[in-house]
C-alpha positions in Angstrom: -19.6 2.7 -6.7 -16.4 2.9 -7.0 -14.1 0.3 -6.9 -10.6 1.8 -8.3 -9.0 4.6 -5.9 -7.5 6.0 -9.2 -11.0 6.8 -10.1 -11.5 9.0 -6.9 -11.6 12.5 -8.7 -14.9 11.4 -10.7 -16.2 8.9 -7.8 -16.0 12.2 -5.4 -17.8 14.8 -8.1 -20.2 12.4 -8.3 -20.8 12.5 -4.2 -20.7 15.9 -4.4 -23.8 15.6 -6.2 -26.0 13.0 -4.4 -28.8 14.2 -2.5 -29.5 10.8 -0.5 -25.7 11.2 1.0 -25.6 14.2 1.9 -28.1 14.1 4.9 -26.1 11.0 5.9 -22.8 13.0 6.4 -24.7 15.6 8.0 -25.1 13.5 11.2 -21.1 13.1 11.7 -20.7 16.0 13.9 -23.7 14.9 16.1 -23.1 11.6 16.1 -19.2 10.8 16.7 -18.0 14.3 16.6 -19.8 15.6 19.6 -19.8 11.8 21.4 -16.1 12.2 21.3 -15.5 15.6 22.8 -18.1 15.2 25.8 -16.2 11.3 26.5 -12.5 13.5 25.9 -13.8 16.1 28.8 -15.4 13.5 31.3 -11.9 11.6 31.1 -9.9 14.5 32.5 -6.4 14.3 31.4 -7.0 12.8 27.7 -3.6 14.2 26.4 -1.4 11.8 29.0 -3.8 8.9 27.9 -2.7 9.7 24.6 0.5 10.0 24.9 0.7 6.5 26.9 -1.2 4.9 23.7 1.4 6.6 21.7 4.2 5.1 23.4 2.7 1.5 23.3 2.2 1.6 19.7 5.5 2.8 19.2 7.2 0.2 20.7 4.8 -2.4 19.0 5.8 -1.0 15.9 9.5 -0.7 16.2 9.6 -4.5 17.9 7.0 -5.8 15.5 9.6 -8.9 15.0 10.0 -9.8 18.5 6.0 -9.5 19.4 4.7 -10.9 16.6 7.3 -14.6 17.2 5.9 -14.5 21.0 2.2 -13.8 20.1 2.9 -17.2 18.1 4.4 -19.4 20.8 2.0 -18.1 23.8 -1.2 -19.0 20.8 0.5 -22.7 20.0 1.0 -22.9 23.5 -3.1 -22.4 23.9 -3.6 -25.1 21.4 -4.2 -22.6 18.5 -2.4 -22.2 15.2 -0.7 -19.1 13.7 -0.7 -18.6 9.7 1.5 -16.1 8.3 -0.4 -14.4 5.0 2.3 -12.1 3.1 -0.2 -10.5 0.8 -4.2 -10.9 -0.3 -3.9 -13.7 -2.2 -1.9 -15.7 0.4 -4.8 -15.0 2.9 -7.5 -15.9 0.8 -5.7 -19.5 0.1 -5.2 -20.0 3.5 -8.7 -19.3 5.1 -9.7 -21.3 2.3 -7.3 -24.4 3.1 -8.3 -24.3 6.8 -12.2 -24.4 6.2 -12.0 -26.8 3.4 -9.8 -29.1 6.2 -12.7 -28.7 8.4 -15.3 -29.1 5.9 -16.9 -26.0 6.3 -19.7 -24.5 4.2 -20.8 -21.6 5.9 -19.3 -19.1 7.6 -20.4 -16.2 10.3 -18.0 -13.1 10.2 -17.8 -10.5 12.4 -16.6 -6.8 11.6 -13.1 -7.6 9.8 -11.6 -4.2 7.9 -8.9 -7.1 6.8 -11.0 -9.2 5.1 -12.6 -6.6 3.8 -9.3 -5.2 2.2 -8.4 -8.7 1.1 -12.0 -9.3 -0.7 -12.2 -12.4 1.1 -16.5 -12.3 0.9 -16.4 -13.0 -2.9 -13.4 -15.3 -2.9 -14.9 -17.7 -0.4 -18.5 -17.3 -2.2 -16.5 -18.1 -5.6 -14.9 -21.7 -3.9 -18.4 -22.5 -2.5 -18.6 -21.2 0.9 -21.2 -19.3 2.0 -20.2 -16.1 4.4 -22.8 -14.2 6.3 -21.9 -11.0 8.1 -23.4 -10.4 11.5 -22.2 -6.9 12.5 -25.6 -5.1 11.6 -24.2 -2.2 9.5 -22.0 -5.2 7.4 -24.8 -7.3 7.1 -26.7 -4.2 5.5 -24.0 -3.8 2.8 -23.3 -7.1 2.2 -27.2 -7.8 1.5 -26.9 -4.7 -0.9 -23.5 -5.8 -2.7 -21.8 -2.9 -1.4 -18.3 -2.0 0.6 -18.4 -0.2 3.4 -18.4 3.4 3.7 -17.0 3.9 7.0 -14.8 1.5 9.5 -17.1 1.7 12.1 -20.2 2.1 10.6 -20.2 0.2 7.7 -23.6 1.8 6.6 -23.5 5.5 7.6 -24.0 6.4 4.0 -27.7 5.1 4.1 -31.3 6.3 5.5 -33.3 3.6 7.3 -35.8 3.9 4.4 -32.7 2.8 2.4 -32.1 0.1 4.7 -36.0 -0.7 4.8 -36.1 -1.1 1.2 -33.1 -3.8 1.2 -34.6 -5.7 4.1 -38.1 -5.7 1.7 -36.0 -6.9 -1.1 -33.8 -9.4 0.5 -36.3 -11.5 3.2 -38.7 -12.6 1.1 -39.7 -15.2 3.3 -41.0 -12.6 5.8 -44.7 -11.1 5.4 -44.3 -8.1 2.6 -46.8 -6.1 4.9 -45.0 -5.8 7.9 -43.6 -2.1 9.0 -40.4 -1.5 9.0 -40.6 2.6 9.7 -38.9 2.1 13.1 -35.2 1.8 13.7 -35.6 -0.7 16.4 -38.5 -2.9 13.7 -34.9 -3.1 11.4 -33.1 -4.3 14.2 -35.3 -7.0 15.5 -35.9 -8.6 12.4 -32.2 -8.5 11.1 -31.4 -10.2 14.9 -34.0 -13.1 13.7 -32.6 -13.5 10.4 -28.9 -13.7 11.8 -30.1 -15.9 14.5 -30.7 -18.9 12.2 -26.8 -18.3 10.5 -25.5 -18.2 14.3 -27.2 -21.7 14.8 -25.9 -23.3 12.0 -22.4 -21.8 10.8 -19.5 -24.5 10.9 -16.7 -21.8 11.5 -16.7 -18.3 12.9 -14.3 -15.6 11.3 -13.4 -12.2 12.9 -11.1 -9.4 13.2 -9.5 -8.4 16.2 -9.0 -5.0 17.4 -5.4 -5.9 19.3 -3.5 -8.7 19.4 -1.8 -9.5 23.1 1.8 -11.3 22.4 2.7 -12.4 26.3 -0.9 -13.9 26.6 -1.1 -15.1 22.8 -5.2 -13.2 23.0 -7.0 -11.4 20.4 -9.4 -8.8 21.4 -12.3 -7.4 19.5 -14.6 -4.6 20.9 -18.3 -4.6 19.9 -21.8 -3.2 20.7 -24.0 -5.9 19.3 -23.0 -9.2 20.7 -22.6 -10.4 17.9 -19.1 -11.2 18.0 -19.1 -13.4 20.8 -21.7 -15.3 18.7 -19.4 -15.6 16.5 -16.7 -16.9 17.9 -18.7 -19.5 20.4 -21.2 -21.6 18.5 -18.9 -22.9 15.8 -16.7 -25.6 16.1 -13.9 -23.2 14.3 -13.1 -19.5 15.0 -10.4 -17.9 12.9 -8.9 -14.6 13.5 -7.9 -12.8 10.5 -5.7 -9.5 11.3 -3.0 -7.4 10.6 0.7 -7.7 11.7 0.6 -4.2 13.0 -2.3 -4.9 15.5 -0.1 -7.1 18.3 0.7 -5.1 21.4 3.3 -6.1 24.3 0.8 -7.4 26.9 -2.9 -7.2 28.5 -1.5 -4.3 30.0 -0.9 -2.3 26.7 -4.3 -3.6 26.1 -6.4 -2.1 28.6 -4.8 1.0 28.1 -5.8 1.5 24.3 -9.3 0.1 25.3 -9.6 3.6 27.4 -8.8 5.1 24.0 -10.6 3.5 21.2 -14.4 3.9 22.6 -14.0 7.1 23.6 -12.3 8.3 20.3 -14.8 6.1 18.1 -18.1 6.4 19.6 -17.5 8.7 22.4 -17.8 5.4 24.8 -16.0 5.1 27.9 -15.9 1.3 27.2 -17.9 -0.6 24.5 -20.6 -2.9 25.5 -18.6 -6.0 24.8 -15.0 -6.6 25.3 -14.2 -10.4 24.1 -10.7 -11.7 24.9 -10.0 -14.6 22.8 -7.3 -16.9 23.9 -6.8 -20.6 21.8 -9.9 -23.5 21.9 -12.1 -24.6 23.9 -10.6 -26.4 27.5 -11.5 -29.6 28.5 -13.1 -28.0 31.3 -14.8 -25.2 29.2 -18.8 -25.6 28.2 -18.6 -23.5 25.1 -16.0 -21.8 22.4 -14.3 -23.6 19.6 -12.7 -26.9 19.4 -10.3 -25.2 16.7 -8.5 -21.7 17.1 -6.9 -20.6 14.3 -5.0 -16.7 13.7 -4.1 -15.5 10.2 -1.9 -12.4 10.3 -2.1 -10.4 7.0 1.2 -8.5 6.1 0.0 -7.3 2.6 2.2 -4.3 2.7 2.9 -3.1 5.6 6.0 -4.1 7.0 7.7 -2.6 4.1 6.3 0.8 5.3 8.6 0.4 8.6 11.9 2.7 8.5 10.0 4.9 5.9 8.4 8.1 7.1 5.1 6.3 6.5 5.7 3.9 9.5 4.0 5.9 12.2 0.6 5.2 10.1 0.9 1.4 11.8 -0.1 3.3 15.0 -3.3 3.3 14.1 -6.2 1.6 16.2 -8.6 2.1 13.5 -11.0 4.1 15.6 -12.1 6.6 12.9 -11.8 9.5 14.7 -9.9 11.0 12.4 -12.6 10.3 9.5 -15.4 11.7 11.8 -13.4 15.1 11.9 -12.4 15.0 8.0 -14.0 18.1 6.0 -13.5 15.9 2.9 -15.1 12.8 4.0 -17.7 14.8 5.3 -18.4 16.2 1.8 -18.1 12.7 -0.1 -18.0 10.0 2.2 -15.9 6.8 2.0 -17.2 4.9 -1.5 -15.5 7.8 -2.9 -12.1 6.4 -2.3 -12.3 3.0 -4.1 -10.5 1.5 -1.2 -11.4 -0.4 2.2 -9.4 2.6 4.2 -11.2 6.1 3.4 -10.6 9.6 4.5 -7.2 10.7 6.6 -6.1 7.2 7.3 -6.6 5.9 4.1 -4.7 8.7 2.8 -1.5 8.0 4.9 -2.1 4.5 4.2 -3.1 3.4 1.3 -0.3 4.9 -1.7 2.0 2.8 0.8 0.0 -0.5 0.5 -1.7 -0.2 -2.9 1.3 1.9 -4.5 1.2 5.8 -5.0 0.6 5.6 -8.4 -2.8 3.7 -7.5 -4.2 6.3 -4.4 -1.8 9.2 -5.1 -5.3 10.8 -5.2 -5.9 9.8 -1.6 -3.2 12.3 -0.4 -3.7 14.8 -2.2 -7.7 15.1 -1.0 -7.0 16.7 2.2 -7.5 20.4 3.2 -4.0 20.0 5.8 -6.5 21.6 8.5 -5.3 19.3 10.7 -7.9 18.6 12.5 -7.5 14.5 12.2 -3.7 14.8 14.0 -5.1 16.6 16.7 -8.2 14.0 17.4 -6.0 11.0 16.4 -5.8 8.9 19.7 -2.3 7.5 19.3 -0.8 11.4 17.7 -0.5 9.8 14.1 1.1 13.0 12.2 -1.5 12.2 9.2 -0.7 15.7 7.4 3.2 14.9 7.6 2.5 11.4 6.0 0.6 13.2 3.5 2.8 15.4 2.5 5.3 12.9 2.2 3.1 10.8 -0.2 2.5 14.1 -2.2 6.6 14.2 -2.4 6.9 10.6 -3.6 4.6 11.0 -6.3 6.2 14.4 -7.3 9.6 12.5 -7.5 8.0 9.7 -9.5 6.7 12.2 -12.2 3.1 11.2 -11.5 1.9 14.2 -10.8 -0.8 16.2 -12.9 1.5 18.5 -15.1 -0.8 21.2 -14.5 0.2 20.9 -10.6 3.9 20.5 -11.3 3.9 23.8 -13.6 2.0 25.7 -11.2 4.2 24.4 -8.2 7.1 26.0 -10.4 6.1 29.3 -11.0 5.1 29.5 -7.7 8.6 28.4 -7.0 10.2 30.7 -9.2 8.5 33.6 -7.6 9.0 32.8 -4.3 13.1 32.7 -4.9 12.8 36.3 -5.6 11.1 37.9 -3.2 10.5 41.6 -5.2 8.7 39.4 -7.9 6.8 37.3 -5.3 5.3 40.8 -3.6 4.6 42.2 -7.2 2.8 39.1 -8.0 0.9 38.8 -4.6 -0.6 42.7 -5.1 -1.6 42.0 -8.6 -3.5 38.7 -7.8 -5.2 40.6 -4.7 -6.2 43.3 -6.9 -7.4 41.0 -9.6 -9.4 39.3 -7.3 -11.2 41.9 -5.7 -12.2 43.2 -9.3 -13.1 39.6 -10.0 -15.4 39.3 -7.2 -19.0 39.4 -6.5 -20.6 39.8 -3.2 -17.3 39.4 -1.5 -16.7 35.7 -3.2 -15.2 34.8 -6.5 -17.3 32.3 -8.1 -14.7 31.8 -11.3 -11.3 32.0 -12.9 -9.8 31.1 -16.0 -7.3 28.7 -14.2 -8.4 26.2 -10.9 -11.5 25.3 -12.7 -11.8 22.2 -11.0 -11.4 23.9 -7.4 -14.3 26.5 -8.7 -16.7 23.6 -9.6 -17.7 22.5 -6.1 -16.4 26.1 -3.8 -16.1 30.1 -4.2 -12.8 31.8 -3.1 -13.4 34.9 -0.8 -12.3 38.1 -1.9 -8.6 39.3 -0.6 -9.4 41.9 1.9 -7.1 44.9 3.2 -3.7 44.7 2.2 -0.9 41.6 1.5 0.5 39.8 4.2 3.9 41.0 3.5 2.6 44.6 3.5 0.9 44.2 6.4 4.2 42.6 7.9 6.6 45.5 6.9 3.9 48.4 8.3 3.9 46.4 11.5 7.5 46.6 11.7 8.1 50.3 10.9 5.8 50.9 13.6 7.2 48.9 16.1 10.8 50.4 15.5 9.1 53.9 15.6 7.6 53.3 18.6 10.9 52.0 20.0 12.4 54.5 19.0 10.0 57.1 20.5 10.1 55.3 23.5 14.2 55.6 23.4 13.9 59.2 23.0 11.2 59.9 25.9 13.9 57.7 28.2 16.7 59.9 27.2 14.4 63.3 28.0 13.8 62.2 31.2 17.3 61.1 32.3 18.6 64.7 31.0 15.5 66.4 33.2 
């Protein structure tokens, strides 16, 4: 299990050779890709909706200070408390302090990527507080002591047989001869076990998909109902989320709620949409007696005003991940970070440092599919190219890459040499090719370790372009001559 983004290359090689991972990743297209395509087709003018979502998120990012201040005032007016965390360590300490002040010993947790980002669970456990994940996927990977492999489907890398093995090993108080062959049996067992935690938890922690500044509300979407049980049953509810999740008001949230589930799971709306605003009122029969929101920066604010600012528009739908050929080949654990795939490649170098996460920005074919499906139109390939440029400017790029680019640049500035080199290389590859593909070369051995290269067909692009221009000129000349002949007649 890779827990360090600097080990991405080795982890990726191991993932490519993992026979258990292949079938799981093969479900990407049938589960998420096809679902999104159908949902978008049913909606109608989805592009107009994307433009509206982009405008909402752009406004939020460029007015972050105003909206966050307004959000805090609104939360306080409803009897809640807002806490500000500059980094992961400060966020963990704040949450621990809130729990200790309340005497909490057990905590139920809804799915939250930010709590994964700040490594909250091991920190709470080390300080005598028991956290229990209540999202089914998060619960499974918690039992396995693994990080999530996907933003919206944390246990996507596992088969139901692996999940059954995990339940047999963890739920030792249940009948060892019970049948866990069917998925429904796995769900029912997790539901029964988690019910005890819901009923006894001292506090509940959730993330937030969106924050509404005007109403002072946090909004989450779930399909299992665990979010409501986590926030309503305990005496205390803590929302932990990134500062970029805020938008102006619930009208903006409503627009984004049309984008999020369609892009994530292909649903027109998630099963549950929970609006969480303050502690229990005097006339209310359920809800927490104390309501806290922990706003986490952890490197986000330093992206504002940079070429990577647009990445803060992200609504964590995973559409880019679900359509990425790189993620589809290696999965999420290879990245060694909370955020994987294209969104990780665009975000991680900024918040973790290029020196730690440069591999992520380089792990892209630049096919552009991620930008095409992003519901808020984040230019993910452009941001990845920016991080590659930063890596090069800091002298962090591998010498083999910089040397190769230097040779290419030298030739590219000399058209005659470039044309000659392209012709020679095309001839060489045809000589090396077997049955239409090149399997290995003395250089780029890492590239050829996992893929073949198609043998060039026909002439080079420049040769074809030259011939096309000559043919066009000849055709124009011939048409001009015919025209003059007609005029003379």
